[in-house]
PDB file of N, CA, C, O and CB in Angstrom:
ATOM      1  N   MET A   1    -216.626  18.154 -39.212  1.00  0.00           N
ATOM      2  CA  MET A   1    -216.552  17.937 -37.780  1.00  0.00           C
ATOM      3  C   MET A   1    -215.103  17.853 -37.320  1.00  0.00           C
ATOM      4  O   MET A   1    -214.723  18.489 -36.336  1.00  0.00           O
ATOM      5  CB  MET A   1    -217.305  16.670 -37.396  1.00  0.00           C
ATOM      6  N   ALA A   2    -214.302  17.078 -38.022  1.00  0.00           N
ATOM      7  CA  ALA A   2    -212.902  16.919 -37.615  1.00  0.00           C
ATOM      8  C   ALA A   2    -212.140  18.234 -37.720  1.00  0.00           C
ATOM      9  O   ALA A   2    -211.273  18.519 -36.894  1.00  0.00           O
ATOM     10  CB  ALA A   2    -212.217  15.850 -38.470  1.00  0.00           C
ATOM     11  N   ALA A   3    -212.458  19.029 -38.729  1.00  0.00           N
ATOM     12  CA  ALA A   3    -211.768  20.311 -38.899  1.00  0.00           C
ATOM     13  C   ALA A   3    -212.036  21.223 -37.703  1.00  0.00           C
ATOM     14  O   ALA A   3    -211.165  21.994 -37.300  1.00  0.00           O
ATOM     15  CB  ALA A   3    -212.215  21.000 -40.208  1.00  0.00           C
ATOM     16  N   LYS A   4    -213.216  21.137 -37.149  1.00  0.00           N
ATOM     17  CA  LYS A   4    -213.556  21.972 -35.990  1.00  0.00           C
ATOM     18  C   LYS A   4    -212.692  21.601 -34.785  1.00  0.00           C
ATOM     19  O   LYS A   4    -212.238  22.484 -34.057  1.00  0.00           O
ATOM     20  CB  LYS A   4    -215.054  21.824 -35.635  1.00  0.00           C
ATOM     21  N   TRP A   5    -212.459  20.304 -34.569  1.00  0.00           N
ATOM     22  CA  TRP A   5    -211.602  19.866 -33.467  1.00  0.00           C
ATOM     23  C   TRP A   5    -210.165  20.270 -33.695  1.00  0.00           C
ATOM     24  O   TRP A   5    -209.475  20.691 -32.766  1.00  0.00           O
ATOM     25  CB  TRP A   5    -211.691  18.362 -33.287  1.00  0.00           C
ATOM     26  N   ILE A   6    -209.707  20.142 -34.942  1.00  0.00           N
ATOM     27  CA  ILE A   6    -208.323  20.520 -35.259  1.00  0.00           C
ATOM     28  C   ILE A   6    -208.127  22.007 -34.988  1.00  0.00           C
ATOM     29  O   ILE A   6    -207.131  22.407 -34.385  1.00  0.00           O
ATOM     30  CB  ILE A   6    -207.975  20.186 -36.741  1.00  0.00           C
ATOM     31  N   GLU A   7    -209.076  22.822 -35.435  1.00  0.00           N
ATOM     32  CA  GLU A   7    -208.978  24.267 -35.181  1.00  0.00           C
ATOM     33  C   GLU A   7    -209.062  24.578 -33.698  1.00  0.00           C
ATOM     34  O   GLU A   7    -208.419  25.516 -33.227  1.00  0.00           O
ATOM     35  CB  GLU A   7    -210.080  25.018 -35.928  1.00  0.00           C
ATOM     36  N   PHE A   8    -209.833  23.815 -32.964  1.00  0.00           N
ATOM     37  CA  PHE A   8    -209.930  24.037 -31.523  1.00  0.00           C
ATOM     38  C   PHE A   8    -208.581  23.763 -30.851  1.00  0.00           C
ATOM     39  O   PHE A   8    -208.177  24.501 -29.953  1.00  0.00           O
ATOM     40  CB  PHE A   8    -211.030  23.141 -30.910  1.00  0.00           C
ATOM     41  N   LEU A   9    -207.898  22.728 -31.271  1.00  0.00           N
ATOM     42  CA  LEU A   9    -206.626  22.351 -30.660  1.00  0.00           C
ATOM     43  C   LEU A   9    -205.461  23.223 -31.116  1.00  0.00           C
ATOM     44  O   LEU A   9    -204.597  23.566 -30.310  1.00  0.00           O
ATOM     45  CB  LEU A   9    -206.322  20.912 -30.969  1.00  0.00           C
ATOM     46  N   THR A  10    -205.426  23.587 -32.394  1.00  0.00           N
ATOM     47  CA  THR A  10    -204.256  24.280 -32.942  1.00  0.00           C
ATOM     48  C   THR A  10    -204.473  25.759 -33.174  1.00  0.00           C
ATOM     49  O   THR A  10    -203.500  26.485 -33.373  1.00  0.00           O
ATOM     50  CB  THR A  10    -203.851  23.646 -34.224  1.00  0.00           C
ATOM     51  N   GLY A  11    -205.687  26.231 -33.157  1.00  0.00           N
ATOM     52  CA  GLY A  11    -205.987  27.625 -33.450  1.00  0.00           C
ATOM     53  C   GLY A  11    -206.591  27.736 -34.840  1.00  0.00           C
ATOM     54  O   GLY A  11    -206.734  26.739 -35.547  1.00  0.00           O
ATOM     55  N   SER A  12    -206.938  28.929 -35.219  1.00  0.00           N
ATOM     56  CA  SER A  12    -207.597  29.167 -36.490  1.00  0.00           C
ATOM     57  C   SER A  12    -206.677  28.828 -37.661  1.00  0.00           C
ATOM     58  O   SER A  12    -205.540  29.295 -37.720  1.00  0.00           O
ATOM     59  CB  SER A  12    -208.055  30.617 -36.583  1.00  0.00           C
ATOM     60  N   LEU A  13    -207.171  28.019 -38.580  1.00  0.00           N
ATOM     61  CA  LEU A  13    -206.385  27.663 -39.756  1.00  0.00           C
ATOM     62  C   LEU A  13    -206.242  28.862 -40.693  1.00  0.00           C
ATOM     63  O   LEU A  13    -205.231  28.989 -41.384  1.00  0.00           O
ATOM     64  CB  LEU A  13    -207.032  26.482 -40.496  1.00  0.00           C
ATOM     65  N   ASP A  14    -207.245  29.741 -40.722  1.00  0.00           N
ATOM     66  CA  ASP A  14    -207.165  30.944 -41.550  1.00  0.00           C
ATOM     67  C   ASP A  14    -206.060  31.878 -41.052  1.00  0.00           C
ATOM     68  O   ASP A  14    -205.353  32.493 -41.850  1.00  0.00           O
ATOM     69  CB  ASP A  14    -208.516  31.679 -41.559  1.00  0.00           C
ATOM     70  N   ASP A  15    -205.918  31.979 -39.737  1.00  0.00           N
ATOM     71  CA  ASP A  15    -204.860  32.814 -39.172  1.00  0.00           C
ATOM     72  C   ASP A  15    -203.489  32.258 -39.521  1.00  0.00           C
ATOM     73  O   ASP A  15    -202.570  33.014 -39.837  1.00  0.00           O
ATOM     74  CB  ASP A  15    -205.013  32.923 -37.653  1.00  0.00           C
ATOM     75  N   LYS A  16    -203.350  30.941 -39.464  1.00  0.00           N
ATOM     76  CA  LYS A  16    -202.074  30.310 -39.801  1.00  0.00           C
ATOM     77  C   LYS A  16    -201.730  30.518 -41.272  1.00  0.00           C
ATOM     78  O   LYS A  16    -200.572  30.753 -41.616  1.00  0.00           O
ATOM     79  CB  LYS A  16    -202.116  28.812 -39.477  1.00  0.00           C
ATOM     80  N   LYS A  17    -202.740  30.430 -42.142  1.00  0.00           N
ATOM     81  CA  LYS A  17    -202.523  30.641 -43.574  1.00  0.00           C
ATOM     82  C   LYS A  17    -202.092  32.083 -43.836  1.00  0.00           C
ATOM     83  O   LYS A  17    -201.179  32.323 -44.627  1.00  0.00           O
ATOM     84  CB  LYS A  17    -203.805  30.308 -44.374  1.00  0.00           C
ATOM     85  N   ALA A  18    -202.738  33.037 -43.180  1.00  0.00           N
ATOM     86  CA  ALA A  18    -202.387  34.448 -43.360  1.00  0.00           C
ATOM     87  C   ALA A  18    -200.969  34.714 -42.866  1.00  0.00           C
ATOM     88  O   ALA A  18    -200.236  35.489 -43.480  1.00  0.00           O
ATOM     89  CB  ALA A  18    -203.388  35.355 -42.619  1.00  0.00           C
ATOM     90  N   TYR A  19    -200.578  34.079 -41.763  1.00  0.00           N
ATOM     91  CA  TYR A  19    -199.216  34.255 -41.231  1.00  0.00           C
ATOM     92  C   TYR A  19    -198.178  33.703 -42.209  1.00  0.00           C
ATOM     93  O   TYR A  19    -197.155  34.342 -42.451  1.00  0.00           O
ATOM     94  CB  TYR A  19    -199.075  33.556 -39.856  1.00  0.00           C
ATOM     95  N   ARG A  20    -198.436  32.521 -42.770  1.00  0.00           N
ATOM     96  CA  ARG A  20    -197.498  31.945 -43.742  1.00  0.00           C
ATOM     97  C   ARG A  20    -197.386  32.820 -44.982  1.00  0.00           C
ATOM     98  O   ARG A  20    -196.291  32.976 -45.522  1.00  0.00           O
ATOM     99  CB  ARG A  20    -197.938  30.531 -44.140  1.00  0.00           C
ATOM    100  N   GLN A  21    -198.498  33.397 -45.448  1.00  0.00           N
ATOM    101  CA  GLN A  21    -198.466  34.304 -46.593  1.00  0.00           C
ATOM    102  C   GLN A  21    -197.666  35.557 -46.259  1.00  0.00           C
ATOM    103  O   GLN A  21    -196.909  36.055 -47.092  1.00  0.00           O
ATOM    104  CB  GLN A  21    -199.894  34.682 -47.026  1.00  0.00           C
ATOM    105  N   HIS A  22    -197.830  36.062 -45.051  1.00  0.00           N
ATOM    106  CA  HIS A  22    -197.092  37.242 -44.605  1.00  0.00           C
ATOM    107  C   HIS A  22    -195.591  36.967 -44.599  1.00  0.00           C
ATOM    108  O   HIS A  22    -194.807  37.784 -45.082  1.00  0.00           O
ATOM    109  CB  HIS A  22    -197.560  37.673 -43.205  1.00  0.00           C
ATOM    110  N   LYS A  23    -195.186  35.809 -44.050  1.00  0.00           N
ATOM    111  CA  LYS A  23    -193.767  35.444 -44.014  1.00  0.00           C
ATOM    112  C   LYS A  23    -193.210  35.260 -45.422  1.00  0.00           C
ATOM    113  O   LYS A  23    -192.056  35.607 -45.671  1.00  0.00           O
ATOM    114  CB  LYS A  23    -193.565  34.161 -43.200  1.00  0.00           C
ATOM    115  N   ALA A  24    -193.998  34.727 -46.342  1.00  0.00           N
ATOM    116  CA  ALA A  24    -193.558  34.552 -47.729  1.00  0.00           C
ATOM    117  C   ALA A  24    -193.356  35.909 -48.401  1.00  0.00           C
ATOM    118  O   ALA A  24    -192.410  36.089 -49.168  1.00  0.00           O
ATOM    119  CB  ALA A  24    -194.582  33.710 -48.522  1.00  0.00           C
ATOM    120  N   ARG A  25    -194.243  36.862 -48.114  1.00  0.00           N
ATOM    121  CA  ARG A  25    -194.082  38.200 -48.694  1.00  0.00           C
ATOM    122  C   ARG A  25    -192.812  38.860 -48.172  1.00  0.00           C
ATOM    123  O   ARG A  25    -192.105  39.521 -48.933  1.00  0.00           O
ATOM    124  CB  ARG A  25    -195.307  39.082 -48.377  1.00  0.00           C
ATOM    125  N   ILE A  26    -192.511  38.691 -46.890  1.00  0.00           N
ATOM    126  CA  ILE A  26    -191.286  39.264 -46.324  1.00  0.00           C
ATOM    127  C   ILE A  26    -190.055  38.604 -46.940  1.00  0.00           C
ATOM    128  O   ILE A  26    -189.073  39.283 -47.241  1.00  0.00           O
ATOM    129  CB  ILE A  26    -191.267  39.100 -44.786  1.00  0.00           C
ATOM    130  N   ALA A  27    -190.100  37.294 -47.129  1.00  0.00           N
ATOM    131  CA  ALA A  27    -188.960  36.573 -47.707  1.00  0.00           C
ATOM    132  C   ALA A  27    -188.704  36.998 -49.149  1.00  0.00           C
ATOM    133  O   ALA A  27    -187.576  36.884 -49.630  1.00  0.00           O
ATOM    134  CB  ALA A  27    -189.201  35.062 -47.646  1.00  0.00           C
ATOM    135  N   ALA A  28    -189.727  37.484 -49.845  1.00  0.00           N
ATOM    136  CA  ALA A  28    -189.578  37.895 -51.239  1.00  0.00           C
ATOM    137  C   ALA A  28    -189.019  39.316 -51.380  1.00  0.00           C
ATOM    138  O   ALA A  28    -188.680  39.738 -52.486  1.00  0.00           O
ATOM    139  CB  ALA A  28    -190.919  37.802 -51.944  1.00  0.00           C
ATOM    140  N   LEU A  29    -188.920  40.047 -50.282  1.00  0.00           N
ATOM    141  CA  LEU A  29    -188.418  41.421 -50.350  1.00  0.00           C
ATOM    142  C   LEU A  29    -186.919  41.450 -50.607  1.00  0.00           C
ATOM    143  O   LEU A  29    -186.214  40.507 -50.248  1.00  0.00           O
ATOM    144  CB  LEU A  29    -188.738  42.170 -49.059  1.00  0.00           C
ATOM    145  N   PRO A  30    -186.415  42.536 -51.234  1.00  0.00           N
ATOM    146  CA  PRO A  30    -184.961  42.705 -51.355  1.00  0.00           C
ATOM    147  C   PRO A  30    -184.335  42.834 -49.962  1.00  0.00           C
ATOM    148  O   PRO A  30    -185.017  43.179 -48.997  1.00  0.00           O
ATOM    149  CB  PRO A  30    -184.619  43.956 -52.224  1.00  0.00           C
ATOM    150  N   GLU A  31    -183.061  42.559 -49.871  1.00  0.00           N
ATOM    151  CA  GLU A  31    -182.371  42.416 -48.582  1.00  0.00           C
ATOM    152  C   GLU A  31    -182.566  43.579 -47.601  1.00  0.00           C
ATOM    153  O   GLU A  31    -182.954  43.316 -46.463  1.00  0.00           O
ATOM    154  CB  GLU A  31    -180.917  42.245 -48.832  1.00  0.00           C
ATOM    155  N   PRO A  32    -182.326  44.834 -47.959  1.00  0.00           N
ATOM    156  CA  PRO A  32    -182.464  45.864 -46.905  1.00  0.00           C
ATOM    157  C   PRO A  32    -183.892  45.956 -46.352  1.00  0.00           C
ATOM    158  O   PRO A  32    -184.078  46.216 -45.163  1.00  0.00           O
ATOM    159  CB  PRO A  32    -182.047  47.231 -47.455  1.00  0.00           C
ATOM    160  N   TYR A  33    -184.891  45.745 -47.201  1.00  0.00           N
ATOM    161  CA  TYR A  33    -186.276  45.812 -46.754  1.00  0.00           C
ATOM    162  C   TYR A  33    -186.634  44.588 -45.911  1.00  0.00           C
ATOM    163  O   TYR A  33    -187.385  44.695 -44.942  1.00  0.00           O
ATOM    164  CB  TYR A  33    -187.222  45.926 -47.958  1.00  0.00           C
ATOM    165  N   ARG A  34    -186.093  43.421 -46.283  1.00  0.00           N
ATOM    166  CA  ARG A  34    -186.343  42.195 -45.525  1.00  0.00           C
ATOM    167  C   ARG A  34    -185.780  42.320 -44.116  1.00  0.00           C
ATOM    168  O   ARG A  34    -186.431  41.932 -43.146  1.00  0.00           O
ATOM    169  CB  ARG A  34    -185.729  40.978 -46.240  1.00  0.00           C
ATOM    170  N   THR A  35    -184.571  42.860 -44.006  1.00  0.00           N
ATOM    171  CA  THR A  35    -183.952  43.041 -42.696  1.00  0.00           C
ATOM    172  C   THR A  35    -184.782  43.987 -41.836  1.00  0.00           C
ATOM    173  O   THR A  35    -184.993  43.737 -40.650  1.00  0.00           O
ATOM    174  CB  THR A  35    -182.521  43.575 -42.846  1.00  0.00           C
ATOM    175  N   ALA A  36    -185.246  45.065 -42.438  1.00  0.00           N
ATOM    176  CA  ALA A  36    -186.067  46.031 -41.701  1.00  0.00           C
ATOM    177  C   ALA A  36    -187.384  45.399 -41.261  1.00  0.00           C
ATOM    178  O   ALA A  36    -187.827  45.624 -40.135  1.00  0.00           O
ATOM    179  CB  ALA A  36    -186.341  47.276 -42.564  1.00  0.00           C
ATOM    180  N   ALA A  37    -188.010  44.618 -42.125  1.00  0.00           N
ATOM    181  CA  ALA A  37    -189.278  43.983 -41.781  1.00  0.00           C
ATOM    182  C   ALA A  37    -189.085  42.969 -40.659  1.00  0.00           C
ATOM    183  O   ALA A  37    -189.918  42.878 -39.758  1.00  0.00           O
ATOM    184  CB  ALA A  37    -189.891  43.303 -43.014  1.00  0.00           C
ATOM    185  N   ASN A  38    -188.007  42.216 -40.706  1.00  0.00           N
ATOM    186  CA  ASN A  38    -187.747  41.236 -39.637  1.00  0.00           C
ATOM    187  C   ASN A  38    -187.440  41.945 -38.321  1.00  0.00           C
ATOM    188  O   ASN A  38    -187.864  41.486 -37.261  1.00  0.00           O
ATOM    189  CB  ASN A  38    -186.572  40.304 -40.024  1.00  0.00           C
ATOM    190  N   ALA A  39    -186.718  43.042 -38.376  1.00  0.00           N
ATOM    191  CA  ALA A  39    -186.435  43.800 -37.155  1.00  0.00           C
ATOM    192  C   ALA A  39    -187.708  44.408 -36.586  1.00  0.00           C
ATOM    193  O   ALA A  39    -187.883  44.471 -35.369  1.00  0.00           O
ATOM    194  CB  ALA A  39    -185.406  44.902 -37.433  1.00  0.00           C
ATOM    195  N   PHE A  40    -188.588  44.852 -37.461  1.00  0.00           N
ATOM    196  CA  PHE A  40    -189.859  45.421 -37.019  1.00  0.00           C
ATOM    197  C   PHE A  40    -190.709  44.372 -36.311  1.00  0.00           C
ATOM    198  O   PHE A  40    -191.392  44.692 -35.338  1.00  0.00           O
ATOM    199  CB  PHE A  40    -190.626  46.007 -38.209  1.00  0.00           C
ATOM    200  N   GLU A  41    -190.681  43.127 -36.780  1.00  0.00           N
ATOM    201  CA  GLU A  41    -191.428  42.061 -36.133  1.00  0.00           C
ATOM    202  C   GLU A  41    -190.901  41.750 -34.734  1.00  0.00           C
ATOM    203  O   GLU A  41    -191.670  41.446 -33.822  1.00  0.00           O
ATOM    204  CB  GLU A  41    -191.386  40.815 -36.985  1.00  0.00           C
ATOM    205  N   ARG A  42    -189.589  41.830 -34.580  1.00  0.00           N
ATOM    206  CA  ARG A  42    -189.007  41.544 -33.254  1.00  0.00           C
ATOM    207  C   ARG A  42    -189.409  42.613 -32.290  1.00  0.00           C
ATOM    208  O   ARG A  42    -189.027  42.565 -31.120  1.00  0.00           O
ATOM    209  CB  ARG A  42    -187.471  41.442 -33.318  1.00  0.00           C
TER     210      ARG A  42
END
């Protein structure tokens, strides 16, 4: 029950987890690819 309220207030927890995993994958890239990926996000 409490998890449902938390998700209602903050958004989907699964979406947040996927976003954090995505950012971790970008951070693990070598420098030229990381820069390109960050520029692509902007």
